[in-house]
N, C-alpha and C positions, 0 to 999 in steps of 0.2 A: 460842858468840853465838844466842839466839833470837828472832826478832822477829816480832813478829804485826801483822797491818793487819787493821784492825777497821773495817766502816762499816754505815751505815741510810740506808737509801731510800724513798723512795715511787715514782719514776718509773723507776729503775733507774740513772739516771746516777752517780749516787754509785758505786753497784756496778762499772760502766762504767770509773770512773776508778781506783777501788782496783785492779783487776784489769790495768792498764793500766802504775800504778805499779809493780804485781807484776811484772811482765815485765821491769820496767828494773833490779831490784834482786836481786841473787845469795842463797842462805839466805833465804829470807823467806819464811815458812808462807804458806799460800791465802789469800787475805782471808776474813772470818767476817763474815757479819750478823749484828747486834747481835740483833737477836731469836732466833738460834739461841745465845745464852752464857746459857746457865742461871747461871755462878757467876762472879762479877768476879774472886774472886780468880785467876782463871786469868792477870789482866793481870799477877800477881805471878810467875810462871813464866817472863816474856819477859824478856831486858836492855833491848830498843827498845820502842817500841810504833809505829804508825801509824795514826788513828784517819781515817777521811771521814764528812762533817755537810753536809748541803745546810740551806738556811736557808728552811723554808716561813711561819712566823709571824712577819712583818716588822712591826718597830715593837713587836715586843713585847719586855718585862724579863725574860720566861725561857721557857722553852720553846720556843725558837726553829726548833729543828727541825722539827717536829710528826714526828718518827720516834721509836723504841726508845730514843733516844738519852737522851729529855727526862725519861725516868720513873727514869732512873738516877742521874742527876748528883750528889744528894746520897752516895748510894752510894759513886760515886768518890772524891768527896771522903774519906770515912773508910777509905780502901783507905790502905797505905803502901808508896808505891810508890818511896822514897828511893833513891837511886839508879840507876834507870832512866830511858830519855831516850823523849820521847814527842813525838812530831808532829802536827801537825794539819791537814788541807787541808779546804775547804770548799766547795761551789757554790751558786752563786747568781746573780742576774741583772744585769749593771750598768747597764743601760737603764732597763729598768722599776722597779728598785725602787732605783734609785742611791743614795738615802738611809740603805738598811736592805743594804749589799753583803756578803753573807756573815756576816752577826751573829751568827750560831750558833756560829761557830769559839771565839767569846770564849768561851762557855759552858766548852766542855772546856776551853780552856784554861785556866780559874779553876779548873775543880775538879781536872783534874789536878795542876796548880803547888799545889791545899791539899793532895793527896795527897802531895807534895812530890818529883813526878818533876822532873826536869830539861827543860825545853822548849826544842825545837830545830827548826828549821826556818820561822823567821821569811823574810819576804819584803819586800825595798823596796817601797813603792806607787808610784813615778814612774811605772811601765810601764803603771798602769792608770787606767781613767777610770770614775769615782764621786763621788758627791757627800759621803755620809757612810758609816762602818762603826763598829761595836762594836768591830770584831776590829783596833783597830788599837794601834799597840802604840810608842810615839814618832810615827816616820815608817816604822813597817812595819806590814806584816799580821802577825799573832800563826802565823801558819803559810801555807799555798796557797791564794790564791783563784782558782776558776775560772768562767767564766763560759760554760756549753755554748750558753745560749741565744742570746747576743748575741755572743759572741768564741771560736766553737768552734775556728776554724782558726787559735787561737793555743795552745791547752789544747799539746798537741803537745811545743812548744818548750820551753813552763813547768813541763809534770812531770818532763822530761828533766834543765831544769837543777835544778828543786828535787830530783830523787833526785841527781844528782851533790853538790846541796850535802847531800844526809843522806847520801852515801859519810864528806863529810869530816866530819861533826858526829857521826856514829856510828863509833865507831872499830871492825871489824871487819865493817861492814855490807861 
C-alpha cells in the first residue's frame, strides 16, 4: 500500500497540517509540495492520495486556492485514477470568509472524482461555524476543513479524528 500526501501553500500553514497528518499515519510518504511535482502521473503510483489545499481566491468560480493546484486541475481530471482513494483537507477562515469557507476543497474533489478516484474523508459540518461553502456535499464537507486563523485550538483534535477515519476508509493505512 502506497499513500502520498500532496499540498500547496502560500503561508506555510497547509504544509504544517500535511506534516501533522503525516505524523499520525503509518507507512505514508513524506508530504510533497505540488510546486515540486513535475509529472502528475506519479499520482497513479499510489493506492491512495491525501491532498491539502488552502482557499485564497474567495468567491471565485475557479482557481480558488491561489496555489500550484490551480494550474493543474484540468490535468488531474484527465488522469485515470480508478481504484485510487483520495482524501482532501483544506484551510480557510471561517470567521472572516464565512461565506466561502474552504471553497477550494470542492475544486480538488471535483477533478479527482472526474479522474475516477473514490473520494473518502468526508466530514460532518455540524461542528463547524460558517455561513456557506462550495465544499459541501449534502450535510458534509467533501474533506477536512481547518481554520488556523480563528479555530486553531480545534485543529489537533480534528486532524486526529480525521486520521482515524481515514484508517477505516483506506484499508492498509
